[in-house]
N, C-alpha and C positions, 0 to 999 in steps of 0.2 A: 230576469231577462238575459243578464250576462252569462249566467250558468247555462241557460238553455242554448244560447248562441254558441257557447264554447263546446257543449256536447254535440251539437249538430255539426260544428266545424270538424271535430274529431271523427264523427261518423263519415263525413264527406271524404276525409283523407283515407280512411280505411277502405271505403267503397271504391274510391278511385284506384287505390293500389290493387285491390282484388280484381277490379274490372280490367286493369291494364294487363294483369297476368292471364286472365281468361281470354281476353281479346287477342293477345299475342299468340297464345297457345292454339286458339281456333284458327287464326290466319295461317299458322305454320303447320296445321294438322294435315292438310292434303299431301299425298305423296309427291315428292319432288319439290322444286323451288324455281325461282326465276332463272337461275343458271341452267337447270335441266331443260327448261323450255327453250332458252336461248341457244344452247348447244344443239338441241334437236332441230331447231329452225335452221341453223347454219349448215348442219349435215344434210338436211333435206334440200338445200340449195347447192349441194355438191362440194362444199368446203370440208377439207379434212382437218380434224382437230384431234390432237393426240391426248392421251391421258395426263401427261405432264402439263400441257396447256390448260386442261380442265382443273387440275390441282392448283395451278397458279391463280386461276380465276377464283377458285373457291377461297383461297387464302386472301386474295385482294378484297373480295366481298364479305369475308368472314362467315361463309356458309358451310364450312366444313365442321363446325362445332354443333353440339346438341342445342336444341332450342332453349333450354334454361340458361345456358351460357350466353347465347345470343340475346336473350331477354335482359340478363344482367348488364351486358355491355351497352345495350340500347338505353336502358334506364340510367346507367352511369353517365353516358354522353348527354342525355336529356337534362338530368338534374344538375350536373356539374357544369357542362358547357352550354346548356340550352340548345343542344343540337338534337333534332328529331331523327337524324340519320340522313342517308342519301338514297334517292330513288334510283333503282337499277335501270329501269326502262328509260327514264328521262335523263339520267346522268346529271341530275341537279339535286341540290339540297331539298329535303321535304318542306322545310319552312318557306323556301323561295316559291315552290309550286303552290303552296296553300296561300301565301300572301298575294300572288298574282291573280288568283281567282276570287279572293275574299271580297273585294269591292263590288263586283258584279253579283256575287251571291247575296251579300247584305242588301244591295239595292233591290233585287227581285224579292227576297224573302221579307224584308221589313216593309217594303211597299205593299206587297200582297197582304201581309198581316194587318197593316193599318186600314187597308181597303176592307178587309173582312170584318173587322170589329166596328168600323164606322157605319157599315151597311147592316150587318147582321143584328147587332143589339137593338137599335131603334125599330127595325122591322119585327124582331121577335117580341118586343114590348107591345107594338101595335097589334100583332096577331093575337096576343093573349088578352089585351084589353077589349078587342073587338072580336071575341071568340064567336065562331060560326057565322060571321059576316061574309059578304062576297069577297072582301079584301083578304080575309083569313083563308078562305078556300083557294084563292089564287096564289097566295103566298105558300100555302101548304103544297099545292100542285107543283109550283116552281121549285120548292125545297126538295121534293121527292125526285124531280128531274135532275137537280144538281147533285144529289147523293148517288143517283143511279148511273149517270154518265161518267165514265173514267176520264180523268183529266187529259191523258195522252190521246184518247180518241177524240175528244173535243179539239185538241190542238191540231190533230191531223185534218179534221173537217174544216177548221178555220183556215189552215194553210192551203188546202185544195181549193176552197171557195175563193179566197183572195187571189190565188194565181189564175183560176179560170175566169173570174169576173174582171179583174183589173190587171192581170199579168204582173203582179208584184209578189215578192216573198216576205212574209211576216215573221220568218224565223230569225233567230239571233237578236242581238241588242244593237247592232250597228249594220249599216249598209257596207257593201264590199269596199267602197272607196274610202270609208272611214275606219277600217279595221285597225290599221297601224299608224294612222295619221295623228298628229299632235292635237291636243284638246283646243278646239276653237268653238265659236258660237254655232257654227254650222253643225259640228259634231254633236254638241249638246242638243240641238233641235232634232237631229236624226235619232238620238237616243230617246228623247221624249216621244217621238213618233212610234218607235218600236216598242216602248215599254208597256203600253196599255194591254197588248195581247197576252204576254206572260202573266201580268198581274191578274187579268180576268180569268185566264185558264187555270192558274194555280189556286186563285182565291175562291172560285165558284163552289167547290165541294166544301171547303171550310166554311164559307158563308151559309150554305144550306144546312150544315150540321149545327152551327151555333144558333141559327134561327130556331131550329127544332128544340134544342136544349133550352134556350131562353124562354121560348113559349111554354114548354112543359113545366119548367120549374116555377115560372112566374104564376101560372095558373094554380099550381099547388099553394103558393103563398097567398094569392088573392082569396082563396076559399077558407083561410084560417081565421079564428075568432078575433085576433088582434086587429085585423083589418076592419072588421065590422065595429069593433070598439072604437077605433080611431075615427071612423065615419060618424059614429053616434056622438063623439065629442066635438064634431064640427071641423075636423081637419080637412083642408081642401084636397080635392082628388089628386092634383098634380103633386103637392107636397107629400101626401100620403103615399102615392105610388113610388116616387123617386127616393124617399127617405128610408122606407122600410122594405116593402116586397121586392123592389128591384135590387136593392143591396144584397138581400139574402139570395135572390135568384142568380146573382152573379157568382156564387160559390163554385158551381161546377165548371164555369168558364175560367175562373181564376186558378182552379186546380190544374188546368192544362198548360200553365206557363212552363212547367217542367219539360214539356215536350216542345215548346215553342222555340227555345234557344237552340237546341240541336237542329231543329227543322230550318231555322234561319241560317245556320252554318252550312248545312249540306244542300239545302234547296230540294225541290221536287225532282228526284233523279231521273225517272222515266220521262216526265214531261220536259225536263231540261235537255234530254237527249233528242227527243222529237223536235223541239224548237231550236236546237243547236245553241243553247245558252252556255256561256263560258263560266259555269258554276262548279262548285266543289263536288257535287253529287256524281256527275259522270266521271270525274277523276278517281273517286273512290271505287266505282264499278270497274273501271279499267284496271286499277291496281290489283283488285281481287282476281280479275280474269288472267292477268299476267303473273300473278303470285309475287307482285312487288311488295314484299312484306313490310318494309320499313315505311313506305308511303301509306299503305293501308292501315298499319297499326297506328301511325301518327294521327291520321284522320279520325279513326275510331276512338282513339284516346281523347282527342279534343271533343268529340261529340258526347262521349261518356261524361267528361268533366262538366260540359255545359248542361247535360241532363241533371246531374246531381245538384249543381248550383241552381238551376231552374226550379227544381223541386223545393229547395230551401226558400227561394224567393216566393214561390206560390204559397208556402206555409205562412210567411209573413203577410202576404196580401190577404189570405183568408182570415187571419187574426184581425186585420184592420177592417175588413168588410163586415165580419159577423162577430159581435162582442161575446156570443155564446161559446165561441171556440176558445179554449183555455190551453195554456202551455202545460204539457204533461212532463 
């Protein structure tokens, strides 16, 4: 076990290093940089900027060097000082910008994930056990609808319906009067009122997908000989179902934990933009559009690290769920 964990840890470090190099290179690959866009914007507004001023700005931002040197300086600051760099557009440290949006991101992502698993797994088990029943057909139909409807489109429909019917806005996580107010009981209640809409919108596609996966894999397990053997030995249906087939059927779901952690960190980007959620996803999109490379690279690096760690965690969960899985 120790040797296996040690090897996986070394693999994670190597993958993280390679991912950081590739991510930084791709982010800086488009022609120009933030300074180019910024100077063009100022000149379009009629402001005259000399070449000496541009050169001084390049020196201040460290943009005059080739990207390998920029990457080495960025990694040195991050590893030695714990500094992810400074955002050009926001003129703030990258860590500060991420930390400000992290609570709302985790609240929405973790909440929607809990809702998805609490709803999808029991429904998927029911649909498999009651195959071809009326309930199974209804669940299948709703599942296909959930997979077919884009989350951002559902968000737009809900926002339009709420505004037309009740004259209220369901976007965001707080009402306007609570945006910058100190935390009180009234603000907590307002947050709880706004929270169900993003949880429902973000979680519906994931719920539909996991229901289909759980139903399909459990049906495969229920048709295997060991299930019939257990029934013949007199094992009760509930114990038989939960101890053996459901455990094995959870394998495909457990293997997606590697995607779950970065999804929690970034949130659903397009849906967050539509619902005006203060999560990290829209911040990443804005940094890519403005070529704010240190902010974009910092967010991408954290998401990559979470993906690698999540993959390792999913391997451990799979070994716990299915004794047939052995360490290689």
